[in-house]
FIKE-474739 format. One record per residue (C-alpha): z, x, y. Coordinates in nm, 4 decimals. Each point is the difference from the previous one (the first is absolute). Layout:
N
+----------+----------+----------+
!        w !        u !        v !
+----------+----------+----------+
!        Z !        X !        Y !
...
+----------+----------+----------+
end
This chain:
137
+----------+----------+----------+
!        w !        u !        v !
+----------+----------+----------+
!   0.0070 !   0.0153 !   0.0091 !
!  -0.1056 !   0.1081 !   0.3344 !
!   0.2824 !   0.0595 !   0.2357 !
!  -0.0192 !  -0.0922 !   0.3698 !
!   0.0508 !   0.2686 !   0.2568 !
!   0.1602 !  -0.2041 !   0.2767 !
!  -0.1136 !   0.2159 !   0.2502 !
!  -0.3462 !  -0.1288 !  -0.0757 !
!   0.0904 !  -0.3812 !   0.0338 !
!  -0.1974 !  -0.0386 !   0.3477 !
!  -0.2955 !   0.1749 !  -0.1617 !
!   0.0297 !  -0.2408 !  -0.2599 !
!   0.0174 !  -0.2686 !   0.2298 !
!  -0.2874 !   0.0944 !   0.1996 !
!  -0.2139 !   0.0571 !  -0.3210 !
!   0.1018 !  -0.3664 !  -0.1015 !
!  -0.1261 !  -0.1267 !   0.3251 !
!  -0.3243 !   0.1828 !   0.0096 !
!  -0.0831 !  -0.1116 !  -0.3534 !
!   0.0841 !  -0.3602 !   0.0589 !
!  -0.1859 !  -0.0538 !   0.3274 !
!  -0.2965 !   0.0862 !  -0.2102 !
!   0.0779 !  -0.3585 !  -0.1869 !
!   0.2486 !  -0.1803 !  -0.1863 !
!   0.1227 !   0.1817 !  -0.3089 !
!   0.1185 !  -0.1737 !  -0.3165 !
!   0.3163 !   0.2047 !  -0.1429 !
!   0.1744 !  -0.0462 !  -0.3400 !
!   0.3536 !  -0.0356 !   0.0521 !
!   0.1599 !   0.3173 !  -0.0914 !
!   0.3706 !   0.0660 !  -0.1097 !
!   0.1703 !   0.2003 !  -0.2822 !
!  -0.0063 !  -0.2864 !  -0.2352 !
!  -0.3699 !  -0.1431 !   0.0078 !
!   0.0043 !  -0.3289 !   0.1520 !
!  -0.3334 !  -0.2257 !  -0.0054 !
!  -0.1597 !  -0.0988 !   0.3133 !
!  -0.1875 !   0.1219 !   0.2944 !
!  -0.0056 !  -0.0572 !   0.3659 !
!  -0.2525 !   0.0707 !   0.3244 !
!   0.0759 !   0.2399 !   0.2484 !
!  -0.1848 !   0.0379 !   0.3146 !
!   0.0626 !   0.1877 !   0.3424 !
!   0.0784 !  -0.2468 !   0.2758 !
!   0.0576 !   0.2042 !   0.3205 !
!   0.2825 !   0.2229 !  -0.0545 !
!   0.1425 !  -0.1717 !  -0.3176 !
!  -0.1104 !  -0.0548 !  -0.3547 !
!  -0.0359 !  -0.3715 !  -0.0831 !
!   0.0636 !  -0.1148 !  -0.3630 !
!  -0.1328 !  -0.3288 !  -0.1394 !
!  -0.0506 !  -0.1359 !  -0.3448 !
!   0.0968 !  -0.2213 !  -0.2896 !
!   0.3580 !  -0.0362 !  -0.0357 !
!   0.0529 !   0.0914 !   0.3679 !
!   0.1115 !  -0.2633 !   0.2354 !
!  -0.1683 !   0.0407 !   0.3042 !
!  -0.1218 !   0.3196 !   0.1414 !
!   0.2436 !   0.3113 !   0.0161 !
!  -0.0197 !   0.2638 !   0.2546 !
!   0.1291 !   0.3475 !  -0.0422 !
!   0.0196 !   0.2479 !   0.2913 !
!   0.0483 !   0.3855 !  -0.0193 !
!   0.3864 !  -0.0035 !   0.0441 !
!   0.0255 !  -0.2387 !  -0.3031 !
!  -0.2207 !   0.2354 !  -0.1981 !
!   0.1840 !   0.2814 !   0.1174 !
!   0.3202 !  -0.1480 !  -0.1368 !
!  -0.1355 !  -0.0703 !  -0.3324 !
!  -0.1205 !   0.3663 !  -0.0412 !
!   0.3363 !   0.1232 !   0.0699 !
!   0.0802 !  -0.1538 !  -0.3216 !
!  -0.3178 !   0.0527 !  -0.1914 !
!   0.1243 !   0.3307 !  -0.1988 !
!   0.3068 !  -0.1820 !  -0.0803 !
!  -0.1518 !  -0.2952 !  -0.1121 !
!  -0.2380 !   0.2113 !  -0.2346 !
!   0.2923 !   0.2063 !  -0.1411 !
!   0.1877 !  -0.3287 !  -0.0919 !
!   0.2970 !   0.0774 !   0.2299 !
!   0.2697 !  -0.2298 !  -0.0698 !
!   0.0079 !  -0.2965 !   0.2698 !
!  -0.3074 !   0.0948 !   0.1840 !
!  -0.1531 !  -0.3220 !  -0.0559 !
!   0.2595 !  -0.1982 !   0.1723 !
!   0.0321 !   0.2630 !   0.2801 !
!  -0.3997 !  -0.0579 !   0.0457 !
!   0.0335 !  -0.3669 !  -0.0139 !
!   0.3136 !  -0.0112 !   0.2303 !
!  -0.1966 !   0.2184 !   0.2861 !
!  -0.3467 !  -0.0957 !  -0.0206 !
!  -0.0103 !  -0.3649 !  -0.1821 !
!  -0.2523 !  -0.1479 !  -0.1976 !
!  -0.2721 !   0.2293 !   0.1164 !
!   0.1266 !   0.2912 !  -0.2289 !
!  -0.2496 !  -0.0578 !  -0.3010 !
!  -0.2831 !   0.0230 !   0.2360 !
!   0.1204 !   0.2865 !   0.2031 !
!   0.0418 !   0.2029 !  -0.3051 !
!  -0.3296 !  -0.1016 !  -0.1577 !
!  -0.1687 !   0.0952 !   0.3732 !
!   0.2040 !   0.3573 !  -0.0169 !
!  -0.1052 !   0.0756 !  -0.3945 !
!  -0.3632 !  -0.1344 !   0.1091 !
!   0.0173 !   0.2481 !   0.2890 !
!   0.1251 !   0.2984 !  -0.2112 !
!  -0.2677 !  -0.0631 !  -0.2916 !
!  -0.2702 !  -0.0253 !   0.2283 !
!   0.0783 !   0.2898 !   0.2341 !
!  -0.3053 !   0.2631 !   0.0469 !
!   0.0715 !   0.2982 !  -0.1668 !
!  -0.1234 !   0.3377 !   0.1628 !
!  -0.2173 !   0.0246 !   0.2853 !
!  -0.2847 !  -0.2756 !   0.0662 !
!  -0.3420 !   0.1202 !  -0.1437 !
!  -0.2129 !   0.1181 !   0.2524 !
!  -0.2956 !  -0.2380 !   0.1085 !
!  -0.3132 !   0.0750 !  -0.1901 !
!  -0.2787 !   0.1951 !   0.2078 !
!  -0.2542 !  -0.2225 !   0.0922 !
!  -0.3306 !   0.0731 !  -0.1807 !
!  -0.2760 !   0.1785 !   0.1783 !
!  -0.2832 !  -0.2090 !   0.0047 !
!  -0.3229 !   0.2201 !  -0.0491 !
!  -0.3040 !  -0.1554 !   0.1625 !
!  -0.3166 !  -0.0411 !  -0.1999 !
!  -0.2716 !   0.2615 !   0.0951 !
!  -0.2182 !  -0.1732 !   0.2403 !
!  -0.3843 !  -0.0100 !  -0.0963 !
!  -0.2184 !   0.0405 !   0.2973 !
!  -0.3280 !  -0.1803 !  -0.0286 !
!  -0.2759 !   0.0490 !   0.2332 !
!  -0.2060 !  -0.3104 !   0.0163 !
!  -0.3726 !   0.0151 !  -0.0048 !
!  -0.2296 !  -0.1214 !   0.2549 !
!  -0.2504 !  -0.2627 !  -0.1703 !
!  -0.3725 !   0.1265 !   0.0160 !
+----------+----------+----------+
end
């Protein structure tokens, strides 16, 4: 299981915002014990909008809430005693969605430098053939 570097929390948030501004993502709900279900996430201004089957209404997650979830992420994957209740008390009912968003951001983090864009292919023009027209006799 990949651990979260809490110093990268803002980077992961920005990465999610950039991805979700391109369109809605369907994310499978993530937790240590697999739970069924999925939800839709999309960027809405400086927040992430969550909606889907089984979710009453639309939920909004802002960076401060995401940051609180990140604080507990490593304890959660280590199955620390009482961490689930601490998270529920501090974050509320968005805990599952925040954990899923963090997990998704970690899993999809680009590794290494971005590949350099391919150089444009040189277009070699066809050789030009010159014809001299003949005057009619």
